[in-house]
VOFI-176662 format. One record per residue (C-alpha): x, y, z; residue in three letters. Coordinates in steps of 0.1 Angstrom, whole numbers, plus 5000, padded with zeros to 4 digits. Layout:
# VOFI-176662
<site><x>X</x><y>Y</y><z>Z</z><residu>ALA</residu></site>
...
This chain:
# VOFI-176662
<site><x>5000</x><y>5000</y><z>5000</z><residu>GLY</residu></site>
<site><x>5009</x><y>5036</y><z>5004</z><residu>TYR</residu></site>
<site><x>5032</x><y>5031</y><z>5034</z><residu>ILE</residu></site>
<site><x>5053</x><y>5005</y><z>5016</z><residu>GLU</residu></site>
<site><x>5056</x><y>5026</y><z>4984</z><residu>SER</residu></site>
<site><x>5066</x><y>5056</y><z>5004</z><residu>THR</residu></site>
<site><x>5094</x><y>5037</y><z>5022</z><residu>ILE</residu></site>
<site><x>5106</x><y>5022</y><z>4989</z><residu>THR</residu></site>
<site><x>5101</x><y>5050</y><z>4964</z><residu>ASP</residu></site>
<site><x>5102</x><y>5081</y><z>4986</z><residu>ALA</residu></site>
<site><x>5122</x><y>5073</y><z>5017</z><residu>PRO</residu></site>
<site><x>5131</x><y>5110</y><z>5021</z><residu>HIS</residu></site>
<site><x>5095</x><y>5118</y><z>5031</z><residu>GLU</residu></site>
<site><x>5100</x><y>5098</y><z>5063</z><residu>LEU</residu></site>
<site><x>5137</x><y>5104</y><z>5070</z><residu>THR</residu></site>
<site><x>5157</x><y>5130</y><z>5088</z><residu>ALA</residu></site>
<site><x>5193</x><y>5135</y><z>5096</z><residu>GLY</residu></site>
<site><x>5224</x><y>5156</y><z>5094</z><residu>CYS</residu></site>
<site><x>5237</x><y>5164</y><z>5059</z><residu>VAL</residu></site>
<site><x>5264</x><y>5186</y><z>5044</z><residu>ARG</residu></site>
<site><x>5269</x><y>5194</y><z>5008</z><residu>HIS</residu></site>
<site><x>5291</x><y>5210</y><z>4983</z><residu>ILE</residu></site>
<site><x>5272</x><y>5229</y><z>4956</z><residu>LEU</residu></site>
<site><x>5288</x><y>5238</y><z>4923</z><residu>VAL</residu></site>
<site><x>5276</x><y>5250</y><z>4889</z><residu>ASP</residu></site>
<site><x>5283</x><y>5220</y><z>4867</z><residu>ASN</residu></site>
<site><x>5288</x><y>5183</y><z>4867</z><residu>GLN</residu></site>
<site><x>5325</x><y>5185</y><z>4858</z><residu>LEU</residu></site>
<site><x>5332</x><y>5207</y><z>4889</z><residu>GLU</residu></site>
<site><x>5312</x><y>5183</y><z>4910</z><residu>ALA</residu></site>
<site><x>5330</x><y>5153</y><z>4898</z><residu>GLN</residu></site>
<site><x>5364</x><y>5170</y><z>4904</z><residu>ALA</residu></site>
<site><x>5353</x><y>5177</y><z>4940</z><residu>ALA</residu></site>
<site><x>5342</x><y>5141</y><z>4945</z><residu>LEU</residu></site>
<site><x>5376</x><y>5129</y><z>4931</z><residu>ASP</residu></site>
<site><x>5394</x><y>5152</y><z>4956</z><residu>ARG</residu></site>
<site><x>5373</x><y>5138</y><z>4985</z><residu>LEU</residu></site>
<site><x>5380</x><y>5102</y><z>4974</z><residu>GLU</residu></site>
<site><x>5417</x><y>5112</y><z>4974</z><residu>ALA</residu></site>
<site><x>5414</x><y>5121</y><z>5010</z><residu>GLY</residu></site>
<site><x>5407</x><y>5158</y><z>5012</z><residu>GLU</residu></site>
<site><x>5385</x><y>5170</y><z>5041</z><residu>ASP</residu></site>
<site><x>5349</x><y>5175</y><z>5032</z><residu>PHE</residu></site>
<site><x>5343</x><y>5207</y><z>5053</z><residu>VAL</residu></site>
<site><x>5375</x><y>5224</y><z>5040</z><residu>ALA</residu></site>
<site><x>5367</x><y>5215</y><z>5004</z><residu>LEU</residu></site>
<site><x>5331</x><y>5227</y><z>5008</z><residu>ALA</residu></site>
<site><x>5342</x><y>5260</y><z>5022</z><residu>GLU</residu></site>
<site><x>5366</x><y>5264</y><z>4993</z><residu>GLU</residu></site>
<site><x>5342</x><y>5254</y><z>4965</z><residu>LEU</residu></site>
<site><x>5305</x><y>5257</y><z>4974</z><residu>THR</residu></site>
<site><x>5284</x><y>5284</y><z>4957</z><residu>THR</residu></site>
<site><x>5256</x><y>5280</y><z>4983</z><residu>ASP</residu></site>
<site><x>5250</x><y>5305</y><z>5011</z><residu>ASP</residu></site>
<site><x>5256</x><y>5277</y><z>5036</z><residu>ILE</residu></site>
<site><x>5292</x><y>5273</y><z>5044</z><residu>SER</residu></site>
<site><x>5308</x><y>5239</y><z>5043</z><residu>GLY</residu></site>
<site><x>5311</x><y>5239</y><z>5081</z><residu>SER</residu></site>
<site><x>5273</x><y>5242</y><z>5084</z><residu>ASP</residu></site>
<site><x>5249</x><y>5213</y><z>5084</z><residu>VAL</residu></site>
<site><x>5222</x><y>5219</y><z>5058</z><residu>VAL</residu></site>
<site><x>5189</x><y>5230</y><z>5074</z><residu>GLY</residu></site>
<site><x>5201</x><y>5222</y><z>5110</z><residu>GLY</residu></site>
<site><x>5205</x><y>5188</y><z>5126</z><residu>CYS</residu></site>
<site><x>5185</x><y>5167</y><z>5125</z><residu>PRO</residu></site>
<site><x>5162</x><y>5180</y><z>5098</z><residu>VAL</residu></site>
<site><x>5135</x><y>5163</y><z>5078</z><residu>GLY</residu></site>
<site><x>5148</x><y>5154</y><z>5043</z><residu>PHE</residu></site>
<site><x>5113</x><y>5160</y><z>5028</z><residu>ALA</residu></site>
<site><x>5121</x><y>5197</y><z>5030</z><residu>GLY</residu></site>
<site><x>5149</x><y>5194</y><z>5005</z><residu>PHE</residu></site>
<site><x>5144</x><y>5193</y><z>4967</z><residu>VAL</residu></site>
<site><x>5136</x><y>5157</y><z>4957</z><residu>GLU</residu></site>
<site><x>5169</x><y>5146</y><z>4940</z><residu>PRO</residu></site>
<site><x>5189</x><y>5159</y><z>4970</z><residu>PHE</residu></site>
<site><x>5164</x><y>5145</y><z>4995</z><residu>ALA</residu></site>
<site><x>5163</x><y>5110</y><z>4979</z><residu>PHE</residu></site>
<site><x>5201</x><y>5109</y><z>4978</z><residu>ALA</residu></site>
<site><x>5204</x><y>5120</y><z>5014</z><residu>ALA</residu></site>
<site><x>5179</x><y>5093</y><z>5025</z><residu>ALA</residu></site>
<site><x>5197</x><y>5065</y><z>5006</z><residu>THR</residu></site>
<site><x>5234</x><y>5074</y><z>5008</z><residu>ALA</residu></site>
<site><x>5258</x><y>5054</y><z>5029</z><residu>GLU</residu></site>
<site><x>5266</x><y>5073</y><z>5061</z><residu>LEU</residu></site>
<site><x>5299</x><y>5094</y><z>5060</z><residu>ASN</residu></site>
<site><x>5306</x><y>5085</y><z>5024</z><residu>VAL</residu></site>
<site><x>5304</x><y>5114</y><z>4999</z><residu>PRO</residu></site>
<site><x>5279</x><y>5108</y><z>4971</z><residu>VAL</residu></site>
<site><x>5272</x><y>5126</y><z>4938</z><residu>GLY</residu></site>
<site><x>5271</x><y>5144</y><z>4917</z><residu>PRO</residu></site>
<site><x>5234</x><y>5150</y><z>4923</z><residu>VAL</residu></site>
<site><x>5218</x><y>5175</y><z>4900</z><residu>GLN</residu></site>
<site><x>5190</x><y>5198</y><z>4912</z><residu>THR</residu></site>
<site><x>5176</x><y>5231</y><z>4900</z><residu>GLU</residu></site>
<site><x>5203</x><y>5248</y><z>4921</z><residu>PHE</residu></site>
<site><x>5233</x><y>5230</y><z>4905</z><residu>GLY</residu></site>
<site><x>5253</x><y>5199</y><z>4912</z><residu>PHE</residu></site>
<site><x>5258</x><y>5186</y><z>4948</z><residu>HIS</residu></site>
<site><x>5282</x><y>5164</y><z>4965</z><residu>ILE</residu></site>
<site><x>5264</x><y>5151</y><z>4996</z><residu>ILE</residu></site>
<site><x>5277</x><y>5138</y><z>5029</z><residu>LEU</residu></site>
<site><x>5252</x><y>5123</y><z>5053</z><residu>VAL</residu></site>
<site><x>5266</x><y>5123</y><z>5088</z><residu>GLU</residu></site>
<site><x>5235</x><y>5110</y><z>5107</z><residu>GLN</residu></site>
<site><x>5202</x><y>5095</y><z>5096</z><residu>ARG</residu></site>
<site><x>5170</x><y>5088</y><z>5114</z><residu>ILE</residu></site>
<site><x>5148</x><y>5065</y><z>5093</z><residu>GLY</residu></site>
<site><x>5133</x><y>5055</y><z>5071</z><residu>PRO</residu></site>
<site><x>5111</x><y>5037</y><z>5095</z><residu>PRO</residu></site>
<site><x>5097</x><y>5002</y><z>5090</z><residu>THR</residu></site>
<site><x>5062</x><y>4996</y><z>5078</z><residu>VAL</residu></site>
<site><x>5053</x><y>4984</y><z>5113</z><residu>GLU</residu></site>
<site><x>5066</x><y>5016</y><z>5129</z><residu>GLN</residu></site>
<site><x>5045</x><y>5038</y><z>5106</z><residu>VAL</residu></site>
<site><x>5014</x><y>5017</y><z>5111</z><residu>ARG</residu></site>
<site><x>5018</x><y>5020</y><z>5149</z><residu>GLU</residu></site>
<site><x>5022</x><y>5057</y><z>5149</z><residu>ASP</residu></site>
<site><x>5014</x><y>5074</y><z>5116</z><residu>PRO</residu></site>
<site><x>5011</x><y>5109</y><z>5132</z><residu>VAL</residu></site>
<site><x>5048</x><y>5107</y><z>5140</z><residu>ASN</residu></site>
<site><x>5058</x><y>5101</y><z>5104</z><residu>PHE</residu></site>
<site><x>5033</x><y>5119</y><z>5081</z><residu>TYR</residu></site>
<site><x>5024</x><y>5156</y><z>5082</z><residu>PRO</residu></site>
<site><x>4989</x><y>5165</y><z>5091</z><residu>GLY</residu></site>
<site><x>4979</x><y>5173</y><z>5055</z><residu>ALA</residu></site>
<site><x>4989</x><y>5138</y><z>5044</z><residu>THR</residu></site>
<site><x>4970</x><y>5122</y><z>5072</z><residu>LEU</residu></site>
<site><x>4940</x><y>5144</y><z>5064</z><residu>SER</residu></site>
<site><x>4942</x><y>5132</y><z>5028</z><residu>SER</residu></site>
<site><x>4939</x><y>5096</y><z>5040</z><residu>PHE</residu></site>
<site><x>4913</x><y>5102</y><z>5068</z><residu>PHE</residu></site>
<site><x>4889</x><y>5126</y><z>5052</z><residu>THR</residu></site>
<site><x>4878</x><y>5105</y><z>5022</z><residu>PRO</residu></site>
<site><x>4874</x><y>5075</y><z>5045</z><residu>TRP</residu></site>
<site><x>4854</x><y>5094</y><z>5071</z><residu>PHE</residu></site>
<site><x>4832</x><y>5111</y><z>5045</z><residu>ASN</residu></site>
<site><x>4824</x><y>5077</y><z>5030</z><residu>GLU</residu></site>
<site><x>4815</x><y>5062</y><z>5064</z><residu>VAL</residu></site>
<site><x>4793</x><y>5092</y><z>5072</z><residu>VAL</residu></site>
<site><x>4775</x><y>5091</y><z>5038</z><residu>ARG</residu></site>
<site><x>4766</x><y>5054</y><z>5044</z><residu>GLY</residu></site>
<site><x>4754</x><y>5060</y><z>5080</z><residu>ALA</residu></site>
<site><x>4718</x><y>5063</y><z>5090</z><residu>ASP</residu></site>
<site><x>4718</x><y>5097</y><z>5106</z><residu>ILE</residu></site>
<site><x>4687</x><y>5112</y><z>5122</z><residu>VAL</residu></site>
<site><x>4685</x><y>5149</y><z>5131</z><residu>VAL</residu></site>
<site><x>4658</x><y>5166</y><z>5151</z><residu>ALA</residu></site>
<site><x>4636</x><y>5189</y><z>5130</z><residu>ASP</residu></site>
<site><x>4644</x><y>5218</y><z>5154</z><residu>SER</residu></site>
<site><x>4681</x><y>5214</y><z>5145</z><residu>VAL</residu></site>
<site><x>4677</x><y>5210</y><z>5108</z><residu>GLY</residu></site>
<site><x>4680</x><y>5182</y><z>5083</z><residu>ARG</residu></site>
<site><x>4709</x><y>5159</y><z>5074</z><residu>TRP</residu></site>
<site><x>4726</x><y>5162</y><z>5041</z><residu>SER</residu></site>
<site><x>4746</x><y>5132</y><z>5031</z><residu>ALA</residu></site>
<site><x>4759</x><y>5150</y><z>5000</z><residu>GLU</residu></site>
<site><x>4772</x><y>5180</y><z>5019</z><residu>GLY</residu></site>
<site><x>4780</x><y>5158</y><z>5049</z><residu>ILE</residu></site>
<site><x>4765</x><y>5180</y><z>5075</z><residu>GLY</residu></site>
<site><x>4734</x><y>5195</y><z>5090</z><residu>ILE</residu></site>
<site><x>4714</x><y>5220</y><z>5071</z><residu>ILE</residu></site>
<site><x>4698</x><y>5245</y><z>5095</z><residu>PRO</residu></site>
<site><x>4660</x><y>5249</y><z>5095</z><residu>PRO</residu></site>
<site><x>4646</x><y>5272</y><z>5068</z><residu>GLY</residu></site>
<site><x>4675</x><y>5266</y><z>5043</z><residu>GLN</residu></site>
């Protein structure tokens, strides 16, 4: 179902952590940065030298931990699936090309964890998008009686219509 596909196809929606990045303008620069990291250079020092982002290389992107769902999707997906403390990339987004270093990750959760406590993993709007159609269908199928003095029941509008309307 939905939970399984989220964990498989969009793990960043349910994952948080601490991530740094190096942002450059093109793939060639990103690959050169990755090569330098693989040769043993320090990520933070290289990020401070190369990144075109407002966030300096010594800063963790967005704070720590931060939900990866708040990042643009290619970046978020890479952060949610990257091996910890191993630079990955180049990852292209609308902002340029990133080399990403995930230092800590929380999640993605198991299906069982989400089922036990969906409020902890999904934002309210997502939960509402699940709950509201189900609830409305249940109410439409219910036998609801409303006192005449209160109004009349409208299954279509799912509510009570006041007297005189």
